[in-house]
Every structure is written in structure tokens, then in C-alpha cells.
C-alpha positions, 0 to 999 in steps of 0.5 A: 499499500502506498504511503500517504504524503506527509502533511505538516501540522500548521503552526499555532498562531503566535500569542500576543506579548504579555504585559504587566498591568499597572492598575494605579496608572489605569485608575489615575487615567480613569479619574482624570477622564482620559479613559471612561471604561475598563474592559476585560476580555478574553476567550472562554476559560481564560480566567477573565471573570476572576481577573475582573473581580480581582481588578475591581478589588484592587481599584476599591482598595486604592479608592478607599485609601485615597483622601478623596474617598472620605469626602465622597462616600460611594453608596454600594460599598464598591466603587468598581462594578462589573458589567457582563459582556457574555451573550448568554449569561443574561438568561435566567436559569442557564447557570451551569452551562454558561458558567455564571459562577456568581459566587466569584463576585462576592461583594462586587456588584454585577449587571446584565446577568439574569435579566431575561427568561430562557427561551427568549431571543435577546439581541445585540440592540437590546444589549447595547440599550441595556449596557448604555442604561447600566453604564450611565447609572454607574457613572452617575453614581460616581462608580467605576464600570468594568466591562467583562466578557468574551463576546466580541460582538457585545464588547464592540457594541458597547465600546464602538461609539455607534448606536445600533438600530433595532431590527424588526422581524421581516416575515416576507424576507425570512420566507425568501431566505428559507428557500436558500441553502445554508451555504447560500445564506452564509455567502450572502452574509459574508458579502454584507459583513465580516464573519469573525465569529461563526456563532452568527450561523451556528444554527439556521435560525441564527443564520437567517436572523443575522442576515436579516439584521445585516440587510437592514443595517446595509439599508439603514446606516448606523449613527454615532451616539453620545451615551456610550464610552469613547475611550476604553482601556482593554485588558486581554486575559492570555493563556496558551492554546494547550492550557486553554483547551485543557481548562475547557475539557476539565471545566466541561467535565466539572459542569457535567458532574455539577448537573448541567444535564439536569439543569437543561432537562429542567428548563425543557420541563418547565421545572427549573426554579427560575421558571416556577411560580407560587400557587398561592399556598406557599407551594411551587408549580412549574412554569412554561417549558422552553422548547428544544429548538429554543435551547438549541438556538443558543449553541454550545452546551445548550445545543449539544446537551439538549440534543442528548436529552431529546435522544438525538445524541448519545452521552459520549457523542454529546461530550466529544462534539461539545468539547470540540465545539468549545475548543473551536469557539475559543479559537474564533474568540481570539480571532475576533480579538486579534481582528479588533487589534488590526482595526486599531484597538489596543488590547493590553494582554496579560498572563493569568 
């Protein structure tokens, strides 16, 4: 039998250089108005939430030690507050699968987590609107906002300085798009926008919605807004691909043991605590179940575990496909962030 030709393994993309982050300098720049938002970003399993909470605590200590602090007490007890930029953590009941890890925040206030019901379709317009409201509230109270997350689309919506239009559903357009194949839809979407993150077309419904939005925005140019931050200081949490993938695998196994399958099953049954309501006698009754296709819409954990629960995948198939999908997702996140740098945004990467 003839030997197959040797195919060299392509080299891994070179990591950006790591920096030492000077928190005092960042705080001084914020207090003098040189920057108006701190953003901690990074791919999944890179430790960004833990880093953002630690950063918030450092800022709080520095503010408490400042002689100016006594003259201007801050009501919440924490000057720094974290705003989530995660595209799925805003859904109630989707806790284990999205890795909310709310215990990590402890005394640090957080925002835009658990704000809508699972099964709904929260969109980028709503996120920008809600971010703007929370950001303005923190600034108005004299606080220091820290945006933290891995969704490049949400991060740019919060920090790019553009006001996004609300895109209403277009049933006629959707009917026309339904006639096309996925490849045709992806090619059309690529002609209208750069496809940095394939979660835009992780499922056919998301693909059609992404195309609906892209077509609308092409006909309705966005405008600048005065209410979003204009000078963001970006910090990126940096880990090697091997370390990141190892963390992803360990975290996935931990979440499965923690009860991620049961969490998703309860959402499908309507029995998750976030869905239940009181019966008037102190008891609880189930709420409205989330349809399988609506959980699958969210992708990753909620796609593959739902497919396992409804019998489309075996447990082993689910575990293998999900781990692979998360590895690929983390790689796409880094591609997005490096794309932000190519577009002129400076990200200060730090090893965690």
C-alpha cells in the first residue's frame, strides 16, 4: 500500500506579548477622564471573570485609601462594578452551562446577568440599550464600570461609539431566505459583513436572523451616539492554546458532574426554579417549558446537551462534540480579538 504524503501540522498562531498591568496608572487615567471604561476580555476559560473581580478589588482598595474617598462616600460599598459582556449569561436558569459562577463576585456588584427568561431571543440592540442604561447609572453614581466578557460582538457594541438600530422581524424576507441553502445564506451574509465569529450561523435560525439584521443595517446606516464610552482601556486575559483547551475539558467535565444535564432537562420541563411560580398556598408549580429548538438556538452547551436529552445524541457523542465545539469557539474568539487589534484597538494582554 502506498504511503500517504506527509502533511505538516500548521504552526499555532503566535500569542500576543504579555504585559504587566499597572492598576494605579489605569485608575489615575480613569479619574482624570483620559479613559471612561475598563474592559476585560478574553476567550472562554481564560480566567477573565476572576481577573475582573480581582481588578475591581484592587481599585476599591486604592479608592478607599485615597483622601478623596472620605469626602465622596459611595453608596454600594464598591466603587468598581462589573458589567457582563457574555451573550448567554443574561438568561435566567442558564447557570451551569454558561458558567455564571456568581459566587466569584462576592461583594462586587454585577450587571446584565439574569435579566431575561430562557427561551427568549435577546439581541445585540437590546444589549447595547441595556449596557448604555447600566453604564450611565454607574457613572452617575460616581462608580467605576468594568466591562467583562468574551463576546466580541457585544464588546464592540458597547465600546464602538455607534448606535445600533432595532431590527424588526421581516416575515417576507425570512420566507425568501428559507428557500436558500445554508451555504447560500452564509455567502450572502459574508458579502454584507465580516464573519469573525461563526456563532452568527451556528444554527439556521441564527443564520437567517443575522442576515436579516445585516440587510437592514446595509439600508439603515448606523449613527454615532453620545451616551456610550469613547475611550476604553482594554485588558486581554492571555493563556496558551494547550492550557486553554485543557481548562475547557476540565471545566466541561466539572459542569457535567455539577448537573448541567439536569439543569437543561429542567428548563425543557418547565421545572427549573427560575421558571416556577407560587400557587398561592406557599407551594411551587412548574412554569412554561422551553422548547428544544429554542435551547438549541443558543449553541454550545445548550445545543449539544439538549440534543442528548431529546435522544438525538448519545452521552459520549454529546461530550466529544461539545468539547470540540468549545475549543473551536475559543479559537474564533481570539480571532475576533486579534481582528479588533488590526482595526486599531489596543488590547493590553496579560498572562493569567
